[in-house]
C-alpha positions as CSV (number, residue, x, y, z in Angstrom):
1,X,8.9,130.4,68.7
2,X,9.3,130.4,64.9
3,X,11.3,127.4,63.8
4,X,10.8,125.8,67.2
5,X,7.2,124.7,67.8
6,X,6.7,122.7,64.7
7,X,4.5,119.6,64.5
8,X,7.2,117.3,65.9
9,X,7.9,119.6,68.8
10,X,4.2,119.8,69.6
11,X,3.7,116.0,69.4
12,X,6.6,115.5,71.8
13,X,5.3,118.1,74.3
14,X,1.9,116.4,74.2
15,X,3.5,113.3,75.6
16,X,4.4,115.4,78.7
17,X,1.0,117.0,79.3
18,X,-2.5,116.1,78.2
19,X,-3.9,119.4,79.2
20,X,-1.5,122.2,78.2
21,X,-2.7,124.1,75.1
22,X,-0.1,123.9,72.4
23,X,0.6,126.7,69.8
24,X,2.0,126.5,66.3
25,X,4.7,128.6,65.0
26,X,3.4,131.9,63.5
27,X,2.2,131.2,60.0
28,X,1.6,134.2,57.7
29,X,-1.7,134.6,55.9
30,X,0.1,134.6,52.5
31,X,1.7,131.2,53.3
32,X,-1.6,129.7,54.4
33,X,-3.5,131.0,51.4
34,X,-0.9,130.4,48.7
35,X,1.7,128.0,50.2
36,X,2.0,124.3,50.8
37,X,-0.8,124.0,53.3
38,X,-0.2,120.4,54.4
39,X,3.4,121.1,55.2
40,X,2.6,124.4,57.0
41,X,-0.6,123.4,58.8
42,X,-0.7,119.7,59.0
43,X,-0.6,118.1,62.5
44,X,-1.2,114.9,64.3
45,X,-4.5,114.3,66.1
46,X,-2.5,113.6,69.3
47,X,-1.7,117.3,69.5
48,X,-5.2,118.5,70.6
49,X,-5.9,120.9,72.0
50,X,-3.7,123.0,69.6
51,X,-4.0,126.5,68.4
52,X,-2.8,128.0,65.1
53,X,-1.0,131.3,65.3
54,X,-1.5,133.6,62.3
55,X,0.5,136.6,61.2
56,X,-1.2,139.2,59.1
57,X,-2.9,142.6,59.0
58,X,-5.4,142.3,56.1
59,X,-8.9,141.4,57.6
60,X,-10.0,139.7,54.4
61,X,-6.9,137.5,54.2
62,X,-7.0,136.7,57.9
63,X,-10.7,135.6,57.6
64,X,-9.8,133.3,54.6
65,X,-6.8,131.9,56.5
66,X,-8.9,131.3,59.5
67,X,-11.4,129.3,57.5
68,X,-8.6,127.2,56.0
69,X,-7.3,126.5,59.5
70,X,-10.7,125.4,60.7
71,X,-10.8,122.8,57.9
72,X,-7.5,121.5,59.2
73,X,-9.1,120.9,62.6
74,X,-7.4,123.5,64.9
75,X,-9.0,124.3,68.2
76,X,-8.2,128.1,68.3
77,X,-7.1,130.9,66.0
78,X,-4.5,133.2,67.5
79,X,-3.4,136.5,66.0
80,X,0.2,137.4,66.6
81,X,0.6,141.1,67.6
82,X,3.8,140.5,69.5
83,X,6.6,139.2,67.3
84,X,9.3,141.9,66.8
85,X,11.4,140.5,64.0
86,X,12.4,142.6,61.0
87,X,10.5,140.3,58.7
88,X,7.2,140.9,60.4
89,X,7.8,144.6,60.5
90,X,8.3,144.6,56.7
91,X,5.2,142.6,56.3
92,X,3.1,144.8,58.6
93,X,2.2,142.2,61.1
94,X,3.4,141.1,64.6
95,X,4.4,143.7,67.2
96,X,4.3,146.7,64.9
97,X,0.5,146.3,64.9
98,X,0.5,147.5,68.5
99,X,0.6,150.9,66.8
100,X,-2.6,150.1,64.9
101,X,-5.1,148.9,67.5
102,X,-8.2,149.8,65.3
103,X,-6.8,147.6,62.5
104,X,-6.2,144.8,64.9
105,X,-9.8,145.0,66.0
106,X,-10.9,144.9,62.4
107,X,-8.8,141.7,61.9
108,X,-10.3,140.0,64.9
109,X,-13.8,141.0,63.9
110,X,-13.3,139.5,60.4
111,X,-12.0,136.2,61.8
112,X,-14.9,136.1,64.3
113,X,-17.4,136.5,61.5
114,X,-15.7,133.8,59.4
115,X,-15.2,131.0,61.9
116,X,-16.9,129.6,65.1
117,X,-13.6,128.8,66.8
118,X,-12.3,131.0,69.6
119,X,-10.3,133.9,68.2
120,X,-7.5,135.1,70.5
121,X,-4.7,137.7,70.4
122,X,-1.1,137.6,71.6
123,X,0.5,141.0,72.1
124,X,3.1,143.0,73.9
125,X,2.5,145.7,76.5
126,X,3.6,148.2,73.9
127,X,6.3,149.1,71.4
128,X,9.1,151.7,71.3
129,X,8.1,154.9,73.1
130,X,4.5,154.0,73.6
131,X,3.0,154.6,77.0
132,X,2.2,151.0,78.1
133,X,-0.9,152.0,80.1
134,X,-2.4,153.7,77.1
135,X,-1.2,151.4,74.4
136,X,-2.3,148.1,76.1
137,X,-5.6,149.5,77.1
138,X,-6.3,150.8,73.6
139,X,-5.5,147.5,72.0
140,X,-7.6,145.7,74.5
141,X,-10.5,148.0,74.0
142,X,-10.4,147.4,70.2
143,X,-10.1,143.6,70.3
144,X,-12.7,143.1,73.0
145,X,-15.2,145.2,71.0
146,X,-14.4,142.9,68.1
147,X,-15.2,139.8,70.1
148,X,-11.7,138.6,71.1
149,X,-12.1,135.5,73.3
150,X,-8.8,135.7,75.2
151,X,-5.7,137.9,75.3
152,X,-2.2,136.7,76.0
153,X,0.2,139.4,77.0
154,X,4.0,139.2,76.8
155,X,4.9,141.5,79.7
156,X,7.6,143.4,77.8
157,X,7.7,146.2,75.4
158,X,9.1,145.4,71.9
159,X,11.7,147.9,70.7
160,X,11.3,147.8,66.9
161,X,14.1,150.3,66.5
162,X,17.5,149.5,68.0
163,X,17.0,146.0,69.3
164,X,17.3,142.6,67.5
165,X,14.5,140.0,67.8
166,X,16.8,138.1,70.2
167,X,17.5,141.2,72.3
168,X,13.8,141.9,72.4
169,X,13.3,138.6,74.3
170,X,15.6,139.7,77.1
171,X,16.5,143.3,77.3
172,X,13.2,145.2,77.7
173,X,12.3,144.9,81.4
174,X,9.5,142.6,82.4
175,X,6.4,144.4,83.8
176,X,4.1,141.8,85.2
177,X,2.1,144.2,87.3
178,X,1.1,145.9,84.1
179,X,-0.6,142.7,83.0
180,X,-2.2,142.3,86.5
181,X,-3.6,145.8,86.2
182,X,-5.2,144.9,82.9
183,X,-6.8,141.9,84.4
184,X,-8.1,143.9,87.3
185,X,-9.7,146.4,84.9
186,X,-11.0,143.6,82.7
187,X,-12.3,140.9,85.0
188,X,-14.5,139.3,82.4
189,X,-11.7,139.0,79.8
190,X,-9.6,135.8,80.0
191,X,-6.0,137.0,80.2
192,X,-2.8,134.9,80.1
193,X,0.7,136.2,80.9
194,X,3.9,135.4,79.0
195,X,7.5,136.3,79.3
196,X,10.5,135.2,81.3
197,X,8.6,132.6,83.3
198,X,10.9,129.7,84.3
199,X,9.4,127.7,87.1
200,X,6.1,126.2,88.2
201,X,6.4,128.2,91.4
202,X,6.3,131.3,89.2
203,X,3.3,129.9,87.3
204,X,1.4,129.5,90.5
205,X,2.2,133.0,91.6
206,X,1.0,134.5,88.3
207,X,-2.2,132.5,88.5
208,X,-3.1,134.5,91.6
209,X,-3.5,137.5,89.3
210,X,-4.4,136.2,85.8
211,X,-6.2,133.3,84.2
212,X,-3.4,131.6,82.3
213,X,0.3,131.3,81.8
214,X,2.1,130.8,78.5
215,X,5.5,129.1,78.7
216,X,7.8,129.6,75.8
217,X,11.6,129.0,75.9
218,X,11.6,127.1,79.2
219,X,9.2,124.6,77.9
220,X,11.5,124.1,74.9
221,X,14.8,124.1,76.6
222,X,13.6,122.2,79.7
223,X,10.6,120.2,78.5
224,X,10.3,118.1,81.7
225,X,8.7,121.2,83.3
226,X,5.6,120.2,81.4
227,X,5.3,117.0,83.5
228,X,4.1,119.2,86.4
229,X,1.3,120.9,84.5
230,X,-1.3,118.2,84.7
231,X,-0.8,117.2,88.4
232,X,-0.3,120.8,89.7
233,X,-2.8,122.7,87.7
234,X,-5.5,120.1,86.8
235,X,-5.2,117.6,89.6
236,X,-4.5,114.8,87.1
237,X,-1.6,112.4,86.9
238,X,1.1,113.2,84.4
239,X,1.0,111.1,81.3
240,X,4.5,109.7,82.0
241,X,6.7,109.7,85.0
242,X,9.9,111.1,83.6
243,X,12.0,111.8,80.5
244,X,12.7,108.1,80.0
245,X,9.0,107.2,79.8
246,X,8.5,110.2,77.6
247,X,10.9,109.0,75.1
248,X,9.4,105.5,75.1
249,X,5.9,107.0,74.7
250,X,7.2,109.1,71.8
251,X,8.8,106.3,69.9
252,X,5.7,105.2,68.0
253,X,5.4,108.7,66.6
254,X,9.1,108.8,65.7
255,X,8.8,105.5,64.0
256,X,5.8,106.6,62.0
257,X,7.5,109.8,60.9
258,X,10.7,108.0,59.9
259,X,8.6,105.6,57.8
260,X,7.2,108.6,56.0
261,X,10.7,109.7,55.1
262,X,11.3,112.3,57.8
263,X,14.9,112.7,59.0
264,X,15.5,111.8,62.6
265,X,17.2,115.1,63.3
266,X,14.1,117.1,62.4
267,X,12.3,115.2,65.1
268,X,14.9,114.9,67.9
269,X,16.2,118.5,67.7
270,X,13.3,119.4,69.9
271,X,14.3,116.8,72.5
272,X,17.8,118.2,73.2
273,X,16.7,119.8,76.5
274,X,15.4,116.6,77.9
275,X,17.3,115.3,81.0
276,X,18.7,118.7,81.8
277,X,20.7,118.5,85.1
278,X,21.0,114.7,85.1
279,X,24.3,112.9,84.8
280,X,24.8,112.0,81.1
281,X,22.6,114.8,79.7
282,X,25.5,116.4,77.9
283,X,26.5,113.1,76.3
284,X,22.9,112.6,75.3
285,X,22.8,115.9,73.6
286,X,26.1,115.4,71.9
287,X,25.0,112.0,70.6
288,X,21.8,113.3,69.1
289,X,23.5,116.4,67.7
290,X,26.2,114.3,65.9
291,X,24.4,111.1,65.1
292,X,20.8,112.0,64.3
293,X,21.8,114.1,61.3
294,X,23.5,111.1,59.6
295,X,21.8,109.1,56.8
296,X,20.1,106.1,58.2
297,X,19.7,107.5,61.7
298,X,16.8,105.7,63.3
299,X,15.1,104.8,66.6
300,X,18.2,103.0,67.7
301,X,20.1,106.2,67.4
302,X,17.6,107.8,69.8
303,X,17.8,104.9,72.2
304,X,21.6,105.0,72.1
305,X,21.5,108.7,73.1
306,X,19.2,108.0,76.0
307,X,21.5,105.2,77.2
308,X,24.1,107.9,78.1
309,X,21.8,109.3,80.8
310,X,21.8,107.9,84.3
311,X,18.5,106.2,85.2
312,X,19.5,106.0,88.8
313,X,19.2,109.7,89.2
314,X,15.6,109.6,88.0
315,X,14.8,106.7,90.3
316,X,16.2,108.5,93.3
317,X,14.2,111.6,92.4
318,X,11.1,109.6,92.2
319,X,11.7,108.0,95.6
320,X,12.3,111.5,97.1
321,X,9.1,112.8,95.6
322,X,7.1,109.9,96.9
323,X,8.6,110.4,100.4
324,X,7.4,114.1,100.4
């Protein structure tokens, strides 16, 4: 989710669910230690609970980066052992670390010794020609021995040779039962599943086998799915009723960011998937895509975009839901 789940995206998603745990984009240890920390790590208090995802393979650097992230107020430190991009391979982090499970364990142990926050790992079921039974078990053994608090498994292999990062999100077949088997073998280890999950019905099905579900692209492209998280998984009312209320609730944050000099497009680009399937959604997206990039674009620009969407559809859906 690099270049997607930045602070503006997370603040918007928090409007839709109070309970879902939000994750940052992957940030490398070098950037955390030597780069512009406030720009890379800064976030709004409204985002809690929020986890920072780190990329790296040097235990000492990861420990230092974790300490810095603690100072910023994050709720969890997550180590990425799943990203398949060329850049992470060249930097010896991400999915290529599936081939170095002992090193991953050393990284987790270093972070656990440095911070008191939960330290978690996100991985694949294997890479390239690895046997997924052996590879995932070996990685799990190493990180559990190091004190890993939770494992999130993207239920696909990553093919580091022959597939692009985009192709790695779709072409390798999903193997959910492999993750279920891991949970069965490790009942005491909290395990979440990720990859290709598109509906809340699928979320409920996965939760029969594992402890958690991570939503990626569907939450970004169809963010209103998050409105179901609190009522269906936690028995609590959603923070807002629909996308219209979500925009209204998000407006104070947008206004605050604009006052700080942020461009409207940098905020609203994460909202293009709102209103998917409703009359006027295409005009809404087109308006934001063309107008939010212009100098002087402001809250009225966002409101004008929302005005293209039919509110009657939302009202009808609300009545139908109440009738059920």
